[in-house]
N, C-alpha and C positions, 0 to 999 in steps of 0.2 A: 336276251335283254329283258330286265324287269320292265313291266309295262306300267307299274304304279309304284310310287314311293311317297312317304310322308315327309313333311318338312317341319322341323321343330326348332324352337328357340328357348333359351334360358331367359327368364324375365322375372318381374316382381322383385327386383334386387335393389330398389331404393330403400331408404330408411328415414322415417319421419319427414323432415322438410328437405332431405337430400335425395333428389331423383337420380336414377341411373338408367341409361338406355332409352330407347324410343319405343316403348312397349305398344302404344296405341297404333303406331305405324306398322310395326312388325306383325301385329295381330291381323292386319289386313292382307298379309302375304303368307304367313305360315299356316299350317293346319293343326299343329299341336303346340302347347305351351308348357314348359317346365317351370313351375312357380316356386320361388324360394319360400322356405317355411320358418324363417326367423332366426335360424342358428348362424348361418354364414352371411345372411343378408335378409332384407325384408322385415316387415312387422305386420301385425294383424290388419291394419288399415290398408297397407300396400297390397297385402294378399287379397283382401276382399275386393278392392278396386280392380286389381288385375284379373281376378277370376270372373268378375261380373262383365268386364269388357270381353273376355274370351268367350264366355257363355253366350253373349249377345251376337257374336260373330260365328257361332258354331264351331269354335276351335276346341280341340280336345284339351282337357285340363289335367295336368300332371303335378305330382308333388316332387320337389327337388331338394331332398334332405341333404344336409352337409354337416361338417364338424362344427362345434360351437366356437366359432372363430370369426367374429365380426371384423376385428381389426385386420386380420389376414385374408378376409374374404373367402375363408374356407379352403385356401390353397396351400396351407401349411400342414404337413403330415402330423397326425396325432396317433397315439397308441393307447388303447383302453381295453379292459376285459370284455369278453364276449357279451356278458350280461348287460354291461353298461352300453355297449354298442347297440344291442338289440333294443334296449329301452329308449335310446336316443332316436332310433329310427321309428319306433312305434309312436313316440311322442309327436314327431314332426308329421308323419303320414296321417296319423289320427286327426291332428289339427287341420291338415289340408283337406281331408275327406269331409269333415264337418263344415268347413268354410265353403267347399264346393257345393254341398247340399243347400247351404244358406243362399248361395248364388243361383239356385235353381238348376244345378247340374250334378253330375256324378264324377268322382275322381276316376279318370280313365287309365292313368299310368303312374309309375314311379320311376324316377331316374336319379341315381346318385350324383352328387356334385363334387367337383374339384378334386382335392387330395383324397377324399374318401373314395371317390370313383377310381382314381388312379391306383390306389392301394388295392382295391377290390379287383381291379383288372389284372393284378399280379398274383392274387391269393384267392383261390376258389373257396376255401373254408371261410374266409372273412366275408366274401361275397354272399355265401350261403346264409350266414348269420343275418346279414342285412336284408336279403330277400324274404327269408322266412318271417322276420319281424314285420316287414312291410305288408306281407300277405295276412298276417294276424290283424293288422289295423285296417286293411282295405282288401278283403278277400277276392274281390272281382277285378282288381287292377292288373294291367299288363306291366311286366317289368321291362324297362328299356335298358339294354345292355350294350357295352362296347363290343362290337362284332369281333369274333375270332379271338377273344381273350378268356381269362379265367371267369369273368362274369358270365359269359355264355355257357361255359362248362357247368357253372353252378345252377343256372336255371334249368338246364337240360336234366341235371341230376334231380332237382326238385320236381320237375315235370309241370311247371306252371307256364301260362301264356307269356310270351316275350316277344320283343321287337329288337332286331339287331340294328345297331346305329353306327353310322360313320360321320366324320366331321368335315365340313366344308372349309373351315378356317384354321385347321390344325394339321401339322405334319406328323407322319407316322414313322415309328421304328420298324425294324424288320420282323418283330414279334407281334405286330398289330397294336402295340401300346403307343401312346402319344409321346412325341418328342417333348422333353422337359421345357417348360416355358422360359427357363433361364438360358437356353441355348439359342443361338441365332437361327432364324428360319423356322422356328417352332410354330409361329403364328402367321397365317397367310392373310394379308390385308388387301390384296388386289382382287376386286370382284370378278374380273374376267378370268383370272387364273383359277379362282375358286370354282367358278361355274364350269370351266373346261374340265377340271379334275373330277367334279361330281358326275358329269355326263360320261366321262371315261370309266370311272369306278362302277357306276350303276350299269353301264353298258357291258362291261367285262364281268360283272359279278365278282369284283375283287377290290380289296384295299391296295392302293399303290403307295408303297413306302417311299420315303425320301431317297432311298438308294435305287429306286426303280423296281424293287422286288414286288411281285404280285402275290397277294394272299387271298385265295379264293374264299368267298364268304357269302352268306345270305345278307341282303341289304333291305331293310324295311323302312328306315327313316334316316334323314340327314339333319344334322344339327348345325346351327349358326349361333354363336354366343352373342347374346343381346348386349353385352357390355363392350364388345369389340367396336372400336371407332369405324364408322361407315357400315354398321350392321344392316341398315335398311337397304342401302345400295347393293350390298352383297346378296341379301335375301332376294331382292328383285332380280338381280342378274342370274342367280342360281335357278330360281323358278322359271324364268324366261328361257334359259338354255335347256332345261329339262323338257319343258313343253315343246320347244322347237325340235328336240330330238325324238319326239313321239312318246315321251314318258309322262304319264298322268301324275299330277301331284294331288294326293288325297290322304285323309287320315288313315292310319293303319288300323 
């Protein structure tokens, strides 16, 4: 059984006067934060405020780049040339790295968002374009990848530091990709169920798909979506269950 695991959450996803999620409360529970870079959500003020809160708590700061899709929250698939995709990633990660330094911290990691992440989990070449571009903008950052998918294959080929991630609040297909949000049961909202799943997966060193299939994998970090209703209660339950099972929760 893994004796230590990171707990991360997507946040900084408000925009202007419209808040989203309970970032301050989540930052007291999680150990890493994936902060929106303004394309799928967030803006410079939200990014700055969220990074400063994270830095004050010693929470690892990560860039969470996504497609330029504010209306669709980055959850609609888009197709673009590799050059444009790379530029889009460099732009967002570069901004996040600069904002992190202004907040007195360093950018610790990069994690792709939404539809961009889902597409990269199915296409190692696309994932490679994203990660190489991210490393050009933030050479010291760790790439957070969906465990046992094409994303992990891409970072292994590149040879860069990476952290393998599983999700507490999402169901899995048999190939380790996430069940489409349009399908019933794709999002797990019960904190006790999510907590039990995470203890089981970390304990077994495997993703447990909706079918019951086990997919052996390295597990470095667990994600909880900050925009999911009840995210704070879920984060609290997951952390408590991991600790009770003898698994230390700490930054990767």
